[in-house]
C-alpha positions in Angstrom: 75.5 -182.1 -25.6 76.7 -182.8 -29.1 76.5 -186.5 -30.0 79.5 -188.4 -31.5 79.3 -189.3 -35.1 80.5 -192.8 -36.0 81.8 -193.5 -39.6 81.8 -196.8 -41.2 85.3 -197.3 -40.3 84.5 -196.6 -36.6 81.8 -199.2 -36.7 84.0 -201.8 -38.3 86.6 -201.3 -35.7 84.1 -201.7 -32.8 82.7 -204.7 -34.4 86.1 -206.2 -34.7 87.7 -205.0 -31.4 85.0 -204.9 -28.9 83.5 -208.3 -28.1 80.5 -207.0 -26.1 79.4 -204.7 -28.9 79.9 -207.5 -31.4 77.6 -209.8 -29.4 75.1 -207.0 -28.8 74.3 -206.4 -32.5 72.8 -209.8 -33.3 70.9 -209.7 -30.0 69.3 -206.3 -30.9 68.6 -207.6 -34.5 66.8 -210.5 -33.1 64.7 -208.3 -30.8 63.8 -205.8 -33.5 63.3 -208.6 -36.1 65.4 -207.0 -38.6 69.1 -206.4 -39.9 70.6 -203.2 -38.5 71.5 -200.7 -41.1 74.4 -198.3 -40.8 72.4 -195.6 -39.4 70.9 -198.0 -36.8 74.4 -199.2 -35.9 75.4 -195.7 -35.4 72.7 -195.1 -32.9 73.6 -198.5 -31.1 77.2 -197.4 -31.0 76.3 -193.9 -29.7 74.3 -195.5 -26.9 77.1 -197.9 -26.0 80.2 -196.0 -26.6 79.3 -192.3 -26.3 76.4 -192.4 -23.8 78.1 -195.3 -21.8 75.3 -197.7 -21.4 76.5 -201.3 -20.9 75.5 -203.9 -23.4 73.4 -205.8 -20.9 71.4 -202.6 -20.1 71.0 -201.8 -23.7 69.4 -205.2 -24.2 67.1 -204.5 -21.5 66.3 -201.1 -22.9 65.5 -202.6 -26.4 63.5 -205.3 -24.8 61.4 -202.7 -22.9 60.9 -200.6 -26.1 59.7 -203.7 -28.0 57.2 -204.5 -25.2 55.9 -201.1 -25.0 55.5 -200.9 -28.8 53.4 -204.0 -28.9 51.3 -202.9 -25.9 50.6 -199.6 -27.7 50.2 -200.6 -31.3 49.6 -204.4 -31.3 51.6 -207.7 -31.6 54.5 -207.8 -33.9 54.9 -204.0 -33.9 58.6 -202.9 -33.3 60.2 -199.5 -32.3 62.6 -197.8 -34.6 66.2 -197.3 -33.4 65.5 -193.6 -33.0 62.7 -194.4 -30.4 65.2 -196.7 -28.7 67.8 -193.9 -28.8 65.3 -191.4 -27.2 64.4 -193.9 -24.5 68.1 -194.6 -23.9 68.9 -190.9 -23.2 65.9 -190.9 -20.8 67.5 -193.9 -19.0 70.8 -192.0 -18.8 69.2 -189.0 -17.2 67.7 -191.5 -14.6 71.1 -192.9 -14.0 70.2 -196.4 -15.2 73.7 -197.6 -15.9 73.6 -201.1 -14.4 71.4 -204.1 -14.5 70.0 -203.7 -11.0 68.8 -200.1 -11.4 67.4 -200.9 -14.8 65.6 -204.0 -13.6 64.1 -201.9 -10.7 62.9 -199.2 -13.1 61.3 -201.9 -15.2 59.6 -203.3 -12.3 58.2 -199.9 -11.5 57.0 -199.6 -15.1 55.3 -202.8 -15.1 53.4 -201.9 -11.9 52.3 -198.7 -13.3 51.1 -200.5 -16.5 48.9 -202.6 -14.4 47.5 -199.5 -12.7 46.9 -197.5 -15.8 43.5 -199.2 -16.5 42.2 -197.8 -13.1 43.1 -194.3 -14.1 41.4 -194.7 -17.6 38.3 -195.8 -15.9 38.4 -193.0 -13.6 38.4 -190.7 -16.6 35.3 -192.2 -18.0 37.5 -193.9 -20.9 36.7 -197.5 -20.2 39.1 -200.4 -20.7 41.1 -199.2 -23.8 44.8 -198.5 -23.7 45.7 -194.9 -23.3 47.3 -193.2 -26.4 50.8 -191.8 -26.0 49.8 -188.2 -25.0 47.2 -189.7 -22.4 49.7 -191.9 -21.0 52.2 -189.0 -20.5 49.6 -187.1 -18.4 48.6 -190.2 -16.3 52.4 -191.0 -15.7 53.0 -187.5 -14.6 50.1 -187.7 -12.1 51.5 -190.9 -10.8 54.8 -189.1 -10.3 53.0 -186.4 -8.3 51.5 -189.2 -6.0 47.8 -189.2 -7.2 45.8 -192.3 -7.2 43.0 -193.1 -9.5 40.4 -192.0 -6.9 42.0 -188.6 -6.7 42.0 -188.2 -10.4 38.4 -189.2 -10.4 37.6 -186.2 -8.2 39.6 -183.8 -10.6 37.6 -185.5 -13.5 34.3 -184.7 -11.8 35.3 -181.1 -11.3 36.5 -180.9 -14.9 33.2 -182.2 -16.4 31.3 -179.9 -14.1 33.0 -176.7 -15.4 33.9 -177.9 -18.8 31.0 -180.2 -19.7 33.5 -182.8 -21.1 37.0 -184.2 -20.3 39.5 -181.4 -20.9 43.0 -183.0 -20.2 44.7 -179.5 -19.8 42.1 -178.3 -17.5 42.1 -181.4 -15.4 45.9 -181.4 -15.3 45.7 -177.8 -14.0 43.4 -178.9 -11.0 45.8 -181.8 -10.2 48.9 -179.3 -10.2 47.1 -176.9 -7.9 46.3 -179.9 -5.5 50.0 -181.0 -5.8 51.1 -177.4 -4.7 48.6 -177.7 -1.7 49.9 -181.0 -0.8 46.6 -182.7 -1.4 47.2 -186.1 -3.1 44.6 -188.5 -1.5 40.9 -188.3 -2.1 40.6 -187.8 1.6 43.1 -184.9 1.8 41.3 -183.2 -1.2 37.9 -183.6 0.4 39.2 -182.1 3.6 40.9 -179.3 1.8 37.8 -178.4 -0.1 35.7 -178.4 3.0 38.0 -176.1 4.7 38.0 -173.7 1.8 34.2 -173.8 1.9 34.0 -172.9 5.6 32.9 -169.4 6.2 35.6 -167.2 7.5 35.0 -165.9 11.0 36.0 -162.3 11.5 34.9 -158.9 12.8 33.2 -158.1 16.1 30.1 -160.0 17.3 
């Protein structure tokens, strides 16, 4: 959908007439460690007024983006308002329009972050943090219901056939297993064993 465009006059009116938005601005500035420019205020106004995210949810959103930026790029790193906007639209698609649903989502994110290391080790990548593209793959596998042990089996098959880690090939294996309904290591082994069984047929 086409996004609303906020003029300087629109922003001034919101800052004067909307107490929640007026209080939100300095809170976001403190989190981001900078004064918001006009372009930044336009994005913030869009999230609040056009998209309909409440001020308290936007504060959680910004805090989440700050935490994620520091985790990926190191202490003191901050996201841009464009990155906050992108995540805000993702939150809207998930229906995170109140504190309770946003807090539940953040709890799930924290749990997944703790599990990320196990997936990286299953892929033979040690203890380093995944880069953004690697994290997208791993999160999609989590969404499908694969644990680290199942991913390790896919990794083993990938290296056997490709002689190295190939993310697209490994993802293809997991997608096929997902279609078969095989999500645990046990289900995958059973499925492979069943496929390997000789088919009986014909007359004896």
